[in-house]
N, C-alpha and C positions, 0 to 999 in steps of 0.2 A: 424916115431915118432908119438906117440899118443898125440893129442892136448887136453889139460886139461883145459886151460884158454884162453878166448878171452878178451883182455884187451883194453879198450878205455878210454877216459877221462870222468871225472865226471862233474856235473853241467849241464847247458843247453845243448841241442843237436841240431844238424843240419842234413840235409838230407844225407850228405856224410857218416858219421859214422853210422847213422841209417840204411841206405841201405846196407852198408858194413856188419853190424851186421846181417841183414836179410839173406844175402848170406852165411856168415860164420856159423851162427847158424843152417842153413839147412845142411851144410856139416859136422858140428861137433856138433850134437845135445846133446852129453853128456858133452860138455865143459861148464864150468862156465863162465858167462859174468861178468867181473869185471870193474866197472867204478871208476877210480881213477886218481889222478895226483901225487901219491906217486912215487918218483923216484926209490925206491927199487922194486916196482912192474912193472913199465913201462920200466925197463931194460930187454933186451932180456934174455931168459933162456929156459931151456928144457920144452916142452909142451905148450909154449905160442905163441899166435899170437897177436901182439900189433899193433894198428892202430889208426890213427888220434891223436896220442900222442907219446912222446918219442923223437921227433926232429931228427929222422934218418930214412933212407930208405935203408933197407938191407934185401932183400928177403930171403937170406940164413939164416940170423939170426932170421927171422920171425917178422920184424918190418917194418911198412908201414905208415910212417908219411910224411907230405908234407909241414910243417911249417918252416923247417930249410932252411938255405942258404948253397949251392945252392939248390933250390927247384927242385924236379924231373919233367922233361918235356918229353912230347911225341916227336917223331921224327920231327913233324911239328912245334915244339916250344910251343904247347899248354900245360898249366900246369895240372898236376894231382892233384886231391884231394885224400883222402884215398879211396874213392869209386873206382876211376879209377885204383889205384894201386891194390886193392883187386880184382877187375874184371880182370885186366891184368893177375894176377897170379893164381886166383882160378875160374875164369869164366868158363873155359872149363870143369872143374870138376863139377861145378854147373849144366851145361847143361847135362852132362852125368848122373848126379843124377836124372835129370828130364826126362831121357830116350830119349833125342834128338838123332836121328840117327847120327852115327859117320860122315857120309858124309856131314851132314849139320852143324856140330859144328863150323867149322871155319867161315862159312858165318854168322851164327847167332851171334857168338861171336863178329864179326866185326860190324855187323849192329846194335846190341844192344849198343855196345860201342859208335858208331858214333851218334846215335839218342837219346839215353837215358843217357849214362854215361857222355859223354863229356859236355853236357849242365850243369849237376850237378857240374862237376869239374870246369868249367869256372865260374859259379856263385859263388861257394864257395871260389874261389881264387880272386874274384873281377875282373876277366878278362872281364866279361860282366856285365851290370847293369840290375837289375830286370825290369827297364823301357823299355827294348827292347821288352817285351811282351805287352806293351801298356796297354789298359784297362783291360787286362787279367793278369796283373802282380801278383795280389793277388791270382790267381787261378792256378799258376804253381805248380808243384809237390813240390819243395823245400818250397814254401810259405805255402802250405797246411799242409805239415808235421810239419812245425814249429808252426802252430796253435795248435798242440797237446801238446806243452809245457805248464807248469803251468803259469797262469797269475801272475803278480808281487805281488799281495797280497794273493796268495794262495800257497806260497812257504814254507810250513812247512817242518819238518824233513823228508827226503827221498822223497819229492815231485817230484824232478827231476827224480830220479831213477824209481819211480812208473809210471810216465808219459812215460819215455823211454820204460819200459817194455810193457805198454799198446799200444805204437805206433808201436812196432815191427811187430805184425801181419798185421797192415795196410800197412807198408812199404813192407813187404813180399808179400802181395797180389798184389801190383803194379808191383813188379819185376816179379812175376810168371805169371801174366796175359800178361805182355809185351813179355815174352819168349814164352808163348803159342801162342800168335798172330804171332810171327815170325816163329815159328815151323810150324804153320798152312799154312803160305805163302809158305814155302818150300815144304810141302806136296802137296799143290795145284798146284805148278809150273808145274809139269809134266802133270797133268790132263788138265790144261788150254792150254799148248803147243800142246797137242794132239788134243784138240778141235779146236785150230787155224788151224792146218793142215786139219782137216775135213771141216772147213768152206771155205777153198780155198780162192778165190778172193771175196767171198761174204762179205757184210758189217755187217752182224749180226752173233755174236758168240753165239752158244748155249752150255750151260754147264749143267751137270747132276744135279747140286744143287747150291745153293748160296755159293760162295767161293771167296777168294781174287783173282783178275784177272789182275789188272792194271800192276803190275810188269812183269808178264809173257807176256802181250801184248807188253810192251815196249821192253823186251828182244828179242821178236820175230820180232820186227820192223814191226808189223802188223798195219801200219798206215791207212789201208783201212777200218778197223773195226770202226763202228759208235755206235753200241748198243750191249748189252749183254742180253740174255734171259735165264731163268732157272726156274724150278719148285720151288714153295715156299709153304710148307705145303700143303693146299688143292687147291692152285691156282698157277698161273704163273706170273712171273714178267719180266719187261723189264727195264734195267738200262742204263743210259748214261755212258760214259767213261771219267773220269776226266783227264785233261791234266797233272796234277801232284798231289802229296799228299797235297800240300800246297794251293790248290785253289779249288773252286767249279765250275770253268769254265770247260765246257765239249767240247769234239769234236763236238757234236751235241746235241741239246735240243729236247725234245719231242714237238709236235705241240702246239703252243700257244693257240689254240682253245680248247685244252683238259685241260688246267691248272686248278686245283682245283675242277674238276668235278668228280662226282661219279655216279655209277649205271645208271639209265635211261638217265640222262642228258649226261653222257659220251658216252653211246651207240648211242644217237642221234648225238652228235658232231662228233664222230669218224666213225659212220656207222658200228661199229663192235658189233655184238651180243655177250654178255659175257664180254664186257669191264666193269671194276668195279671201278677203281680209278686211278686218275692221280695227282701226287703231284703238288702243286701250283708252285714249283720251277722247274718243268718239268725235273727232273732227274730220276723219277720212275713212272711206271704205272703198274697196276695189272689187270689181266683178269682171268676168271674162267677156261679156257682151253688153251692147247697149241695152238690149231688152232686159237683161238681168239688173243693170244699174238703175234703169227707170223703175223697175219693180221695187228695188230697195228704196229709191227716192220716194215713191208713193207710200210705202210702209212707214218711212221715217216721218213724212208729213202728217200722216194719219195719227201716229203716236204723239207727235208734238201737239197737234190740235186737240187730241183727246185729253192730254195733260193740262192744256190751257183751259179747256172746258170744265175740268174737274177742280181747278184751282179755286 
């Protein structure tokens, strides 16, 4: 069936139908977006996808609302918003549209749902409070997208619709960049796993370029690895390995005596010719050559092991 109309509610907008629109407009670029609360239009019919309005969820009929009772729930009891429902039914086609390899589609569909879609759903349904983000609550994606709505004294005729149209490319950019990042992690997985094999029992993982590596290290159970090195533009870098995505704590830090130093000062502190920079937080250092970065890696490993031995 050819989709000719994408129907959602009029008035102010939220992240769920805005992000749903970004997905659906990508898949059905010729369809007309209609924002209305007119029951005659929000009733299922040929060529329509209706979402976040209509008070029904029936994928066969093409309606994806979540405001009715009983509300649609995931198997774990978490509530869907319209975004969750649209992603459930159209997410895999969206990934195919963006040329995600077929073997990665289920994994990326799942991971995007868990880390991106579910928080939108929970917040939209009041299942979590914005306050869970603490001082960053005004900087969450739903909060930022809602700042794109007209303010109270600029609500002239069609102001909401104009703001909605202007917000769509921004919402689409967030979805597309999140998908690109997850696809990149899938592409990097096999490369990093091969590099882990090549590293053997050594504590330093060498990669052919900068790429996501933490998930592959966790999957391989490579607990012996302490640092990662790779070429970076015209120089080389050494990175720590974070314990998980939600923390800056690392398996091992670079030496404290290097923190915040650059060029000659870092060369003196490290004893390595070609050492160029060490971040003050000790998670990154840079050298001009592979030989220099491997020397820095060796020194960092020795200091880490010495500290553990003395603990």
